[in-house]
C-alpha positions in Angstrom: 0.0 0.0 0.0 1.3 3.5 -0.8 0.3 7.1 0.0 1.0 10.1 -2.2 2.4 13.5 -1.5 3.1 16.5 -3.7 6.4 18.3 -3.6 8.5 20.4 -6.1 5.8 19.9 -8.7 6.4 16.1 -9.0 4.1 13.3 -8.0 6.0 10.9 -5.7 5.3 7.8 -3.6 6.3 6.7 -0.1 5.5 3.6 2.0 2.6 3.8 4.4 5.3 3.0 7.0 6.4 6.6 6.8 2.9 7.6 7.9 3.1 5.1 10.8 6.5 6.3 11.8 5.3 9.9 11.8 2.3 9.0 13.9 4.6 7.6 16.6 5.6 11.1 17.4 2.0 12.2 17.9 1.1 12.5 21.6 -2.3 11.0 20.7 -1.3 8.5 18.0 -2.6 5.6 20.0 -6.1 7.0 19.7 -6.1 7.0 15.8 -7.8 3.7 14.7 -7.5 2.2 11.2 -10.7 3.9 10.0 -8.9 7.2 10.2 -6.0 5.8 8.3 -8.5 5.0 5.6 -9.8 8.6 5.8 -6.3 9.8 5.4 -5.8 7.7 2.3 -9.0 8.9 0.7 -8.2 12.5 1.5 -4.7 12.3 0.0 -6.0 10.7 -3.2 -8.6 13.4 -3.5 -5.9 16.1 -3.2 -3.7 14.3 -5.6 -6.5 14.4 -8.2 -7.3 18.0 -7.4 -3.6 19.1 -7.8 -3.2 17.1 -10.9 -6.1 18.9 -12.6 -5.0 22.2 -11.2 -1.4 21.7 -12.5 -2.7 21.2 -16.0 -4.7 24.4 -15.9 -2.2 26.6 -14.0 1.1 25.1 -12.9 1.3 26.2 -9.3 1.4 24.0 -6.2 -0.3 26.1 -3.5 -3.1 23.5 -3.2 -0.7 21.0 -1.7 -0.7 23.2 1.5 -4.2 22.0 2.2 -2.9 18.5 2.7 -0.4 19.2 5.5 -3.0 20.6 8.0 -5.2 17.6 7.3 -2.4 15.2 8.2 -1.6 17.1 11.4 -5.2 17.0 12.4 -5.6 13.3 11.9 -2.4 12.5 13.8 -2.7 14.9 16.7 -6.4 15.1 17.4 -7.7 13.3 20.5 -10.8 11.6 19.0 -13.6 10.5 21.4 -13.5 6.9 22.7 -16.8 6.1 21.0 -15.1 6.5 17.6 -12.3 4.1 18.5 -12.1 0.4 18.1 -12.9 -1.7 21.2 -10.5 -4.3 22.6 -11.1 -7.5 20.8 -11.7 -9.5 24.0 -14.6 -7.2 24.8 -16.0 -7.3 21.3 -15.8 -11.1 21.1 -17.5 -11.7 24.5 -19.9 -8.8 24.9 -23.2 -10.4 26.0 -25.2 -7.6 24.4 -24.7 -9.4 21.1 -27.5 -11.7 22.3 -25.8 -15.0 21.3 -28.3 -17.9 21.3 -28.5 -21.6 20.6 -31.9 -23.0 19.7 -35.4 -21.7 20.5 -35.5 -22.9 24.1 -32.6 -20.9 25.5 -32.4 -17.2 26.0 -29.3 -15.1 25.7 -26.2 -17.0 26.6 -23.8 -15.2 29.1 -20.8 -15.9 31.3 -19.9 -18.5 32.7 -21.4 -20.2 29.6 -19.8 -19.9 26.1 -20.6 -21.6 22.8 -17.8 -23.6 21.2 -17.3 -22.6 17.6 -19.1 -19.3 17.9 -17.0 -17.7 20.7 -13.4 -17.9 21.8 -12.8 -20.1 24.9 -11.8 -17.0 27.0 -15.5 -15.8 26.8 -16.5 -18.3 29.5 -15.4 -20.8 32.2 -13.9 -24.0 30.7 -16.4 -26.2 32.5 -19.4 -24.3 31.1 -18.7 -24.9 27.4 -21.8 -25.4 25.3 -21.9 -27.3 22.0 -24.6 -26.1 19.7 -25.9 -29.2 17.9 -28.7 -29.9 15.6 -30.8 -33.1 15.6 -33.0 -34.4 12.8 -36.3 -32.7 13.2 -35.3 -31.2 16.5 -33.6 -28.0 15.4 -30.7 -26.5 17.3 -30.0 -27.3 21.0 -27.2 -26.8 23.5 -25.2 -29.6 25.1 -23.0 -29.4 28.2 -20.7 -32.1 29.4 -20.4 -32.7 33.1 -18.2 -35.5 34.5 -18.0 -37.1 31.0 -21.8 -37.2 30.7 -23.6 -35.2 28.0 -26.7 -33.3 28.9 -29.1 -31.3 26.8 -29.6 -27.8 28.3 -33.3 -27.1 28.8 -33.1 -23.8 30.6 -30.5 -21.3 31.9 -31.7 -18.9 34.6 -28.9 -16.4 35.3 -30.9 -14.6 38.0 -31.1 -17.7 40.2 -28.1 -19.4 38.7 -30.2 -22.5 38.0 -29.4 -24.8 35.0 -32.1 -27.3 33.9 -30.7 -30.3 32.0 -31.6 -33.8 30.9 -29.3 -36.6 29.6 -29.1 -36.3 25.8 -30.1 -40.0 25.4 -33.5 -39.2 26.9 -33.9 -35.7 25.7 -36.1 -36.4 22.7 -39.5 -38.1 23.0 -39.2 -39.5 19.5 -36.4 -41.7 20.6 -36.8 -44.9 22.8 -36.4 -44.4 26.5 -32.9 -45.4 27.6 -32.4 -47.0 31.0 -31.0 -44.6 33.6 -27.2 -44.5 34.3 -25.2 -43.4 37.3 -25.3 -39.6 37.5 -22.3 -37.8 39.1 -22.1 -34.0 39.4 -19.0 -31.9 39.9 -19.6 -30.8 43.4 -17.3 -27.8 43.2 -19.3 -26.2 40.3 -22.7 -27.7 40.7 -25.2 -28.8 43.4 -28.7 -30.1 43.1 -31.4 -27.5 43.4 -34.0 -27.8 46.2 -36.5 -28.9 43.6 -34.6 -32.1 43.0 -35.2 -35.5 44.8 -32.9 -38.4 44.3 -34.5 -41.8 43.6 -33.2 -45.3 42.9 -33.7 -47.5 39.8 -33.3 -51.3 39.8 -32.8 -52.8 36.4 -33.9 -56.4 36.8 -33.6 -59.8 35.0 -35.7 -62.9 35.9 -37.1 -61.6 39.2 -39.6 -63.1 41.6 -40.8 -59.9 43.0 -44.1 -59.6 44.9 -46.5 -56.7 45.4 -45.4 -55.8 48.9 -43.9 -52.4 48.1 -46.0 -51.1 45.2 -46.8 -47.9 47.1 -43.3 -46.6 46.5 -42.1 -48.5 43.4 -43.0 -48.0 39.7 -42.5 -50.7 37.1 -41.5 -49.6 33.5 -39.4 -50.8 30.6 -36.4 -49.1 29.0 -33.6 -50.0 26.6 -29.9 -50.9 27.1 -27.9 -51.2 23.8 -31.2 -51.4 22.0 -32.6 -54.3 24.1 -35.7 -54.0 26.2 -35.3 -54.4 30.0 -37.7 -54.4 32.9 -36.9 -51.8 35.6 -38.3 -50.2 38.7 -38.2 -46.7 39.9 -38.4 -46.5 43.7 -38.2 -43.7 46.2 -36.9 -46.1 48.8 -33.3 -47.2 48.3 -33.6 -50.1 50.7 -36.4 -51.6 48.6 -34.3 -51.2 45.4 -31.6 -53.4 46.9 -34.1 -55.9 48.3 -35.6 -56.2 44.8 -32.1 -56.7 43.5 -31.6 -59.7 45.7 -34.8 -61.3 44.4 -33.5 -61.4 40.8 -30.9 -63.6 39.1 -29.2 -60.5 37.7 -29.9 -56.9 38.4 -28.2 -53.5 38.7 -29.1 -50.7 41.1 -28.7 -47.1 40.0 -29.1 -45.0 43.1 -29.1 -41.3 43.9 -30.5 -40.5 40.5 -31.8 -36.9 40.3 -35.4 -36.2 39.2 -37.8 -33.2 39.8 -39.9 -33.6 42.9 -42.9 -32.1 41.1 -42.7 -34.7 38.4 -42.7 -37.5 41.1 -46.0 -36.2 42.5 -47.7 -37.1 39.2 -46.8 -40.8 39.4 -49.7 -43.1 39.8 -49.4 -46.9 39.8 -47.0 -48.6 37.4 -47.5 -46.9 34.0 -44.6 -46.7 31.6 -45.5 -43.3 30.2 -45.6 -41.7 33.6 -42.1 -42.9 34.5 -40.9 -41.8 31.1 -42.3 -38.3 31.7 -40.3 -38.1 34.9 -37.0 -39.1 33.2 -37.5 -36.9 30.2 -38.2 -33.8 32.4 -34.6 -33.8 33.6 -33.5 -32.0 36.8 -32.1 -28.7 38.0 -28.7 -27.8 39.4 -27.4 -24.6 40.8 -24.0 -23.5 39.5 -21.1 -21.8 41.3 -18.7 -19.8 39.1 -17.6 -16.4 40.5 -20.8 -14.8 39.7 -20.4 -12.0 42.3 -17.1 -11.0 40.6 -18.9 -11.0 37.3 -21.6 -8.7 38.5 -19.0 -6.2 39.6 -17.4 -6.3 36.2 -20.6 -5.7 34.4 -21.5 -2.8 36.7 -18.2 -1.2 35.8 -19.0 -1.3 32.1 -17.2 -4.5 31.2 -18.1 -8.0 30.2 -17.0 -11.2 32.0 -14.4 -13.5 30.7 -11.7 -16.0 31.7 -8.0 -15.7 31.9 -6.7 -18.9 30.3 -3.2 -18.3 31.7 -4.0 -17.7 35.4 -7.1 -19.9 35.3 -9.2 -17.2 36.9 -12.1 -15.0 35.9 -11.3 -11.5 34.5 -13.1 -8.4 33.2 -12.9 -7.5 29.6 -13.3 -3.7 29.0 -13.4 -1.5 25.9 -9.7 -0.6 26.2 -8.2 -3.8 27.6 -8.7 -6.7 30.1 -8.6 -6.1 33.8 -8.5 -8.5 36.7 -11.7 -7.4 38.4 -13.4 -4.2 37.1 -12.9 -1.7 34.4 -10.7 1.3 35.3 -12.6 4.3 36.6 -10.6 6.6 34.3 -12.1 5.1 31.2 
Protein backbone atom coordinates (compact mmCIF):
# COMPACT_ATOMS: atom_id res chain seq x y z
CA UNK A 1 0.00 0.00 0.00
CA UNK A 2 1.27 3.52 -0.83
CA UNK A 3 0.33 7.06 -0.05
CA UNK A 4 1.04 10.11 -2.17
CA UNK A 5 2.39 13.52 -1.48
CA UNK A 6 3.14 16.49 -3.66
CA UNK A 7 6.42 18.33 -3.64
CA UNK A 8 8.45 20.39 -6.06
CA UNK A 9 5.78 19.90 -8.70
CA UNK A 10 6.41 16.14 -9.00
CA UNK A 11 4.09 13.28 -7.98
CA UNK A 12 5.99 10.90 -5.66
CA UNK A 13 5.29 7.76 -3.63
CA UNK A 14 6.31 6.71 -0.13
CA UNK A 15 5.53 3.63 1.99
CA UNK A 16 2.65 3.76 4.43
CA UNK A 17 5.33 2.96 7.02
CA UNK A 18 6.38 6.59 6.76
CA UNK A 19 2.91 7.57 7.89
CA UNK A 20 3.05 5.09 10.77
CA UNK A 21 6.50 6.32 11.81
CA UNK A 22 5.28 9.88 11.78
CA UNK A 23 2.27 8.95 13.92
CA UNK A 24 4.58 7.58 16.63
CA UNK A 25 5.61 11.09 17.45
CA UNK A 26 2.04 12.24 17.87
CA UNK A 27 1.08 12.49 21.56
CA UNK A 28 -2.34 10.98 20.72
CA UNK A 29 -1.28 8.53 18.05
CA UNK A 30 -2.65 5.57 20.00
CA UNK A 31 -6.13 7.03 19.66
CA UNK A 32 -6.14 6.98 15.84
CA UNK A 33 -7.79 3.74 14.67
CA UNK A 34 -7.51 2.17 11.22
CA UNK A 35 -10.67 3.90 10.05
CA UNK A 36 -8.87 7.23 10.22
CA UNK A 37 -5.95 5.83 8.25
CA UNK A 38 -8.50 5.01 5.57
CA UNK A 39 -9.84 8.56 5.81
CA UNK A 40 -6.32 9.84 5.41
CA UNK A 41 -5.78 7.72 2.29
CA UNK A 42 -9.02 8.91 0.69
CA UNK A 43 -8.19 12.53 1.47
CA UNK A 44 -4.70 12.26 0.01
CA UNK A 45 -5.97 10.68 -3.16
CA UNK A 46 -8.57 13.44 -3.46
CA UNK A 47 -5.92 16.13 -3.18
CA UNK A 48 -3.72 14.28 -5.63
CA UNK A 49 -6.51 14.39 -8.23
CA UNK A 50 -7.27 18.00 -7.41
CA UNK A 51 -3.62 19.05 -7.76
CA UNK A 52 -3.18 17.07 -10.94
CA UNK A 53 -6.09 18.87 -12.61
CA UNK A 54 -5.00 22.22 -11.24
CA UNK A 55 -1.44 21.74 -12.46
CA UNK A 56 -2.74 21.18 -15.98
CA UNK A 57 -4.72 24.37 -15.87
CA UNK A 58 -2.23 26.56 -14.02
CA UNK A 59 1.13 25.14 -12.87
CA UNK A 60 1.30 26.23 -9.29
CA UNK A 61 1.36 24.02 -6.20
CA UNK A 62 -0.31 26.11 -3.52
CA UNK A 63 -3.11 23.53 -3.24
CA UNK A 64 -0.72 21.03 -1.66
CA UNK A 65 -0.68 23.18 1.45
CA UNK A 66 -4.22 21.98 2.17
CA UNK A 67 -2.89 18.48 2.70
CA UNK A 68 -0.40 19.25 5.45
CA UNK A 69 -2.97 20.62 7.98
CA UNK A 70 -5.20 17.63 7.30
CA UNK A 71 -2.38 15.20 8.15
CA UNK A 72 -1.57 17.08 11.37
CA UNK A 73 -5.24 17.05 12.35
CA UNK A 74 -5.60 13.31 11.87
CA UNK A 75 -2.40 12.51 13.77
CA UNK A 76 -2.72 14.86 16.71
CA UNK A 77 -6.45 15.14 17.40
CA UNK A 78 -7.73 13.27 20.46
CA UNK A 79 -10.83 11.58 19.05
CA UNK A 80 -13.64 10.48 21.43
CA UNK A 81 -13.48 6.92 22.68
CA UNK A 82 -16.82 6.15 21.02
CA UNK A 83 -15.10 6.54 17.64
CA UNK A 84 -12.28 4.12 18.47
CA UNK A 85 -12.13 0.37 18.13
CA UNK A 86 -12.92 -1.70 21.23
CA UNK A 87 -10.50 -4.28 22.58
CA UNK A 88 -11.13 -7.55 20.75
CA UNK A 89 -11.74 -9.51 23.99
CA UNK A 90 -14.60 -7.17 24.83
CA UNK A 91 -16.02 -7.30 21.31
CA UNK A 92 -15.84 -11.10 21.14
CA UNK A 93 -17.53 -11.71 24.48
CA UNK A 94 -19.93 -8.79 24.87
CA UNK A 95 -23.20 -10.38 26.04
CA UNK A 96 -25.23 -7.60 24.42
CA UNK A 97 -24.70 -9.41 21.14
CA UNK A 98 -27.49 -11.75 22.26
CA UNK A 99 -25.80 -15.03 21.33
CA UNK A 100 -28.32 -17.90 21.31
CA UNK A 101 -28.46 -21.61 20.58
CA UNK A 102 -31.88 -23.00 19.73
CA UNK A 103 -35.35 -21.73 20.53
CA UNK A 104 -35.50 -22.93 24.12
CA UNK A 105 -32.62 -20.90 25.53
CA UNK A 106 -32.44 -17.17 25.95
CA UNK A 107 -29.31 -15.06 25.75
CA UNK A 108 -26.17 -17.03 26.63
CA UNK A 109 -23.84 -15.22 29.05
CA UNK A 110 -20.82 -15.94 31.27
CA UNK A 111 -19.93 -18.46 32.65
CA UNK A 112 -21.37 -20.22 29.59
CA UNK A 113 -19.85 -19.92 26.12
CA UNK A 114 -20.61 -21.58 22.80
CA UNK A 115 -17.79 -23.57 21.21
CA UNK A 116 -17.26 -22.65 17.57
CA UNK A 117 -19.13 -19.35 17.94
CA UNK A 118 -17.03 -17.73 20.69
CA UNK A 119 -13.38 -17.92 21.80
CA UNK A 120 -12.81 -20.07 24.88
CA UNK A 121 -11.83 -17.03 26.99
CA UNK A 122 -15.46 -15.84 26.84
CA UNK A 123 -16.51 -18.34 29.53
CA UNK A 124 -15.42 -20.80 32.18
CA UNK A 125 -13.89 -23.98 30.66
CA UNK A 126 -16.37 -26.22 32.52
CA UNK A 127 -19.36 -24.35 31.08
CA UNK A 128 -18.66 -24.91 27.40
CA UNK A 129 -21.79 -25.41 25.32
CA UNK A 130 -21.87 -27.28 22.02
CA UNK A 131 -24.61 -26.07 19.72
CA UNK A 132 -25.87 -29.18 17.92
CA UNK A 133 -28.71 -29.95 15.58
CA UNK A 134 -30.81 -33.10 15.61
CA UNK A 135 -32.96 -34.40 12.81
CA UNK A 136 -36.34 -32.75 13.21
CA UNK A 137 -35.26 -31.19 16.52
CA UNK A 138 -33.55 -27.99 15.41
CA UNK A 139 -30.66 -26.48 17.33
CA UNK A 140 -30.03 -27.34 20.97
CA UNK A 141 -27.21 -26.77 23.47
CA UNK A 142 -25.22 -29.60 25.06
CA UNK A 143 -23.03 -29.38 28.17
CA UNK A 144 -20.69 -32.11 29.38
CA UNK A 145 -20.43 -32.71 33.13
CA UNK A 146 -18.19 -35.47 34.50
CA UNK A 147 -18.01 -37.12 31.05
CA UNK A 148 -21.81 -37.23 30.66
CA UNK A 149 -23.59 -35.21 28.00
CA UNK A 150 -26.74 -33.27 28.85
CA UNK A 151 -29.14 -31.25 26.76
CA UNK A 152 -29.62 -27.80 28.27
CA UNK A 153 -33.32 -27.11 28.77
CA UNK A 154 -33.09 -23.79 30.59
CA UNK A 155 -30.54 -21.28 31.91
CA UNK A 156 -31.70 -18.89 34.62
CA UNK A 157 -28.90 -16.37 35.27
CA UNK A 158 -30.88 -14.60 37.99
CA UNK A 159 -31.10 -17.67 40.23
CA UNK A 160 -28.07 -19.44 38.68
CA UNK A 161 -30.15 -22.53 37.95
CA UNK A 162 -29.42 -24.83 35.04
CA UNK A 163 -32.06 -27.33 33.91
CA UNK A 164 -30.66 -30.33 32.04
CA UNK A 165 -31.56 -33.83 30.87
CA UNK A 166 -29.32 -36.59 29.58
CA UNK A 167 -29.06 -36.35 25.80
CA UNK A 168 -30.07 -40.00 25.44
CA UNK A 169 -33.54 -39.25 26.87
CA UNK A 170 -33.93 -35.66 25.69
CA UNK A 171 -36.08 -36.36 22.66
CA UNK A 172 -39.51 -38.05 22.98
CA UNK A 173 -39.25 -39.50 19.47
CA UNK A 174 -36.35 -41.72 20.63
CA UNK A 175 -36.83 -44.88 22.76
CA UNK A 176 -36.41 -44.45 26.52
CA UNK A 177 -32.89 -45.42 27.61
CA UNK A 178 -32.39 -47.00 31.04
CA UNK A 179 -30.98 -44.59 33.65
CA UNK A 180 -27.23 -44.50 34.30
CA UNK A 181 -25.21 -43.40 37.30
CA UNK A 182 -25.26 -39.60 37.53
CA UNK A 183 -22.33 -37.76 39.07
CA UNK A 184 -22.10 -33.98 39.44
CA UNK A 185 -18.97 -31.87 39.87
CA UNK A 186 -19.64 -30.78 43.45
CA UNK A 187 -17.27 -27.81 43.17
CA UNK A 188 -19.25 -26.21 40.35
CA UNK A 189 -22.73 -27.73 40.66
CA UNK A 190 -25.16 -28.78 43.36
CA UNK A 191 -28.68 -30.12 43.08
CA UNK A 192 -31.38 -27.50 43.40
CA UNK A 193 -33.97 -27.80 46.17
CA UNK A 194 -36.51 -28.88 43.55
CA UNK A 195 -34.59 -32.14 43.03
CA UNK A 196 -35.17 -35.45 44.78
CA UNK A 197 -32.89 -38.44 44.31
CA UNK A 198 -34.46 -41.83 43.61
CA UNK A 199 -33.20 -45.33 42.85
CA UNK A 200 -33.67 -47.50 39.80
CA UNK A 201 -33.35 -51.27 39.76
CA UNK A 202 -32.76 -52.82 36.37
CA UNK A 203 -33.95 -56.40 36.76
CA UNK A 204 -33.61 -59.79 35.04
CA UNK A 205 -35.71 -62.88 35.89
CA UNK A 206 -37.15 -61.62 39.17
CA UNK A 207 -39.58 -63.14 41.63
CA UNK A 208 -40.85 -59.87 43.00
CA UNK A 209 -44.10 -59.59 44.94
CA UNK A 210 -46.46 -56.67 45.37
CA UNK A 211 -45.44 -55.75 48.93
CA UNK A 212 -43.92 -52.39 48.06
CA UNK A 213 -45.99 -51.06 45.19
CA UNK A 214 -46.79 -47.86 47.06
CA UNK A 215 -43.26 -46.56 46.46
CA UNK A 216 -42.08 -48.47 43.38
CA UNK A 217 -43.04 -48.03 39.75
CA UNK A 218 -42.47 -50.65 37.08
CA UNK A 219 -41.51 -49.61 33.54
CA UNK A 220 -39.42 -50.77 30.58
CA UNK A 221 -36.36 -49.15 29.00
CA UNK A 222 -33.55 -50.01 26.60
CA UNK A 223 -29.90 -50.91 27.06
CA UNK A 224 -27.92 -51.21 23.83
CA UNK A 225 -31.21 -51.41 21.96
CA UNK A 226 -32.59 -54.27 24.06
CA UNK A 227 -35.72 -53.98 26.24
CA UNK A 228 -35.29 -54.42 30.00
CA UNK A 229 -37.71 -54.39 32.92
CA UNK A 230 -36.93 -51.79 35.55
CA UNK A 231 -38.30 -50.23 38.71
CA UNK A 232 -38.18 -46.66 39.89
CA UNK A 233 -38.38 -46.48 43.68
CA UNK A 234 -38.23 -43.68 46.21
CA UNK A 235 -36.93 -46.13 48.81
CA UNK A 236 -33.32 -47.17 48.26
CA UNK A 237 -33.62 -50.12 50.67
CA UNK A 238 -36.40 -51.59 48.57
CA UNK A 239 -34.27 -51.16 45.43
CA UNK A 240 -31.57 -53.38 46.92
CA UNK A 241 -34.14 -55.85 48.32
CA UNK A 242 -35.59 -56.19 44.84
CA UNK A 243 -32.09 -56.71 43.47
CA UNK A 244 -31.63 -59.74 45.75
CA UNK A 245 -34.81 -61.34 44.35
CA UNK A 246 -33.46 -61.37 40.81
CA UNK A 247 -30.93 -63.59 39.09
CA UNK A 248 -29.22 -60.51 37.72
CA UNK A 249 -29.89 -56.88 38.45
CA UNK A 250 -28.25 -53.48 38.69
CA UNK A 251 -29.15 -50.69 41.09
CA UNK A 252 -28.69 -47.09 40.01
CA UNK A 253 -29.14 -45.01 43.14
CA UNK A 254 -29.06 -41.29 43.87
CA UNK A 255 -30.54 -40.51 40.47
CA UNK A 256 -31.84 -36.90 40.32
CA UNK A 257 -35.41 -36.15 39.22
CA UNK A 258 -37.77 -33.23 39.79
CA UNK A 259 -39.92 -33.57 42.90
CA UNK A 260 -42.94 -32.06 41.15
CA UNK A 261 -42.74 -34.74 38.44
CA UNK A 262 -42.71 -37.51 41.07
CA UNK A 263 -45.97 -36.17 42.47
CA UNK A 264 -47.67 -37.11 39.22
CA UNK A 265 -46.77 -40.82 39.41
CA UNK A 266 -49.73 -43.12 39.84
CA UNK A 267 -49.35 -46.89 39.76
CA UNK A 268 -46.98 -48.59 37.36
CA UNK A 269 -47.50 -46.87 34.03
CA UNK A 270 -44.56 -46.71 31.64
CA UNK A 271 -45.50 -43.34 30.18
CA UNK A 272 -45.57 -41.70 33.63
CA UNK A 273 -42.06 -42.86 34.54
CA UNK A 274 -40.91 -41.83 31.07
CA UNK A 275 -42.27 -38.34 31.67
CA UNK A 276 -40.25 -38.11 34.91
CA UNK A 277 -37.03 -39.14 33.17
CA UNK A 278 -37.48 -36.86 30.17
CA UNK A 279 -38.24 -33.83 32.38
CA UNK A 280 -34.64 -33.77 33.57
CA UNK A 281 -33.48 -32.04 36.75
CA UNK A 282 -32.08 -28.74 38.01
CA UNK A 283 -28.66 -27.81 39.38
CA UNK A 284 -27.37 -24.56 40.81
CA UNK A 285 -24.01 -23.48 39.46
CA UNK A 286 -21.14 -21.77 41.29
CA UNK A 287 -18.68 -19.82 39.14
CA UNK A 288 -17.56 -16.44 40.53
CA UNK A 289 -20.85 -14.76 39.69
CA UNK A 290 -20.35 -12.03 42.29
CA UNK A 291 -17.12 -10.95 40.60
CA UNK A 292 -18.87 -11.03 37.26
CA UNK A 293 -21.63 -8.73 38.48
CA UNK A 294 -19.04 -6.16 39.64
CA UNK A 295 -17.36 -6.32 36.25
CA UNK A 296 -20.63 -5.72 34.39
CA UNK A 297 -21.54 -2.80 36.68
CA UNK A 298 -18.19 -1.18 35.82
CA UNK A 299 -19.01 -1.32 32.11
CA UNK A 300 -17.18 -4.52 31.21
CA UNK A 301 -18.11 -8.02 30.16
CA UNK A 302 -17.02 -11.16 32.01
CA UNK A 303 -14.37 -13.52 30.71
CA UNK A 304 -11.74 -16.04 31.73
CA UNK A 305 -7.97 -15.69 31.92
CA UNK A 306 -6.69 -18.90 30.31
CA UNK A 307 -3.18 -18.32 31.72
CA UNK A 308 -3.98 -17.69 35.39
CA UNK A 309 -7.11 -19.91 35.28
CA UNK A 310 -9.17 -17.17 36.90
CA UNK A 311 -12.11 -14.98 35.87
CA UNK A 312 -11.34 -11.52 34.53
CA UNK A 313 -13.09 -8.41 33.24
CA UNK A 314 -12.92 -7.48 29.56
CA UNK A 315 -13.28 -3.74 29.02
CA UNK A 316 -13.39 -1.55 25.93
CA UNK A 317 -9.71 -0.60 26.25
CA UNK A 318 -8.15 -3.82 27.62
CA UNK A 319 -8.75 -6.72 30.08
CA UNK A 320 -8.62 -6.06 33.84
CA UNK A 321 -8.47 -8.46 36.75
CA UNK A 322 -11.73 -7.42 38.44
CA UNK A 323 -13.42 -4.24 37.15
CA UNK A 324 -12.87 -1.69 34.40
CA UNK A 325 -10.67 1.29 35.26
CA UNK A 326 -12.64 4.25 36.58
CA UNK A 327 -10.60 6.56 34.34
CA UNK A 328 -12.10 5.08 31.17
